[in-house]
N, C-alpha and C positions, 0 to 999 in steps of 0.2 A: 352743166354740160353744154358744150358748144360744138357744133358740127358745121363748120362754115368756111369753105375755101373762098378765094377771091371771086367776086361777082364776074360772071362771064359776059361776053358780048352777044350771047345767044338770045337775048330778050327775056330771059327767065328771072332776071333780078327784080327785086321789089324796091321801088323808090319810096323811101320812108322820110317822114318828118320826125326829127328828134326833138322832144320838148320836155319840159318839167313834168314830173309825175304829180298827179293830183289825186285826191281821195277817190274819185269815181273810177280811177284806173286800177285800184287795189285788187278787186275781184279777179281781173284778168291777169294781173301780176302774180297773184297767188296761184292761179291755175298754171301759168307758165312755169313758175317755180316748182310746183308739184310734179309736173311731167318731165322736168329737166334733171332733178337731183334725187339720188337715193335717200338723202337725209335733208329734205327741204327745210328752210328757215320757217319756224312758226310765226304766225302773225305778230305776236308780241315782240319778236326780234326785229321785224321790219319796222314797227312803230318806234321802238326804242332807238334803233339806228337812225331813222329819218328825223328824229327829234334832236339829234346832236347838231350843234351849231355848224360844224364843218362838213356834215354829210349832205349829199345831194342825190336825189332820185330822178332818173330820166327814163322816158319810154320812147320806143320807136313805134310810130303809128303809120299804118298803110291803109288807105281808104277807110278812115275813121275806126280802125281796129288796132288795138295794141298788139304788136307782134314780137316785141322784145322789150327788155328793160335792163338798166344798170344802176347800181348804187355805188357811189364812190365818196371818198373823203378828200378834201383839199387840205394839204399840209403846206408848210412854208416852202419846201423844196420839191414836193412830189404830189402826185395824185395816186391814191391807193384805191384800187377797185375792190369792193367788198363782195359784190354779187353781180352776175352778168348772165343773161339767158335769153334765148330766142325760142318762140313757139315752135313746137315740133314740126308743124306743117309748113313752116317758113324757113327752116334751116337750109343752108347751102344756097341761099338766094340773095346774099349780100347784106342782109339786115345787120348782122354782127359787125361786118366791115364798116358800115356807115356809123355805127355806135362808136367803134374804136377811132374812126376818123374824127368824130366830134371831140373825143378826149384829147387826141393828138393836137388839135387846134388850140387847146387850152394851155399847151406848153409854151414857155418863153425862155430865152437864153439867160435871163437874169433872175428868174424867179423859180417857177416850177419847171424842173429840167428832166423829169422822168415820170413814167407811169409804172406802178408795180401791181402785181396780182399774184396771189397764191393759187396754184393749180395742183389738184390731187395727182399723185404719182400714177394712178391707174387711168386717169382721164386723158388718154392719148389724143382724142378729138380736140379737146381744149388746148392741149400743148401744141398741136399742129396748127390750129387756128391762130393762136396768138403768135406763134413763130412766123406764120405767113404774113402777119401784120407788123413784123419788125421787132417783136419781143424776143428776148434771149433769157434762158435759165441762168441765174447768177448764183444760186445757192440751193441747198436741200434743207428743208425744214423737217427734222426728224420727229416722227410720231405727232405730226401736226393735227391730224383729224381725230378729234376726241371720240367720235363714235366708232371708229375702226382702228385707230392708232397707226394709220398708214402715213407715210411720208408725203410731203408736197414739195413742189418746186416753187421757188420765188422767181417769178419772171419779171423782166424789166424792159421797158421801152425807153431808151435814152433820147433826149432831144437831139436832133441831127443838125442843128444850126451850127455855124462856125464858132460861136462862143461857148458851146457846150463842152467841147473837148472830149467827148466820150463816144462819138460815133465810130463804128467799126470795131468796137471793143469785142473781144472774144475770150473765151476760156474753155478749159477742157469740159466743163459741165455743159455749156451751151453746144459744144461740138458733139457731145454724146447725145443730147436731145435731138440734134439735127439728123442723126443716123437713122 
């Protein structure tokens, strides 16, 4: 679950340091995961995922406290976000925006040209958050969620550089999500 519009100029945004996830962060990551999702990942799934060669875990830290995390996989042409959450008391304060910005900086015109994430159909907050950060729904994943069999949207952030050739792309699904 993400509930995070653009950070305002009202001084209520949290300035975060985004860094690699380390073992001592895991207790706070599990806590954030548990408060963020109806069906949180079990600890064994975190460990299995982070042991994969192409998986990376990062945390957002504010004043020596982990306030958000993301786990993603690096692929030849894309970055796939597997898990993304912000502590409940830090939502809507720019933490998620800073994490997305970190991912966007990893895109290049000749290599990784898009970021993708699956967002549950009923998670309107996450859909709106990612949309506000330049993501668009590009397809529906039928019965994606094994616990509830609900659909999900595949959302994509395309590299906006001149060589990417995909900026400004739109389709009826992304227009529907915008409404």
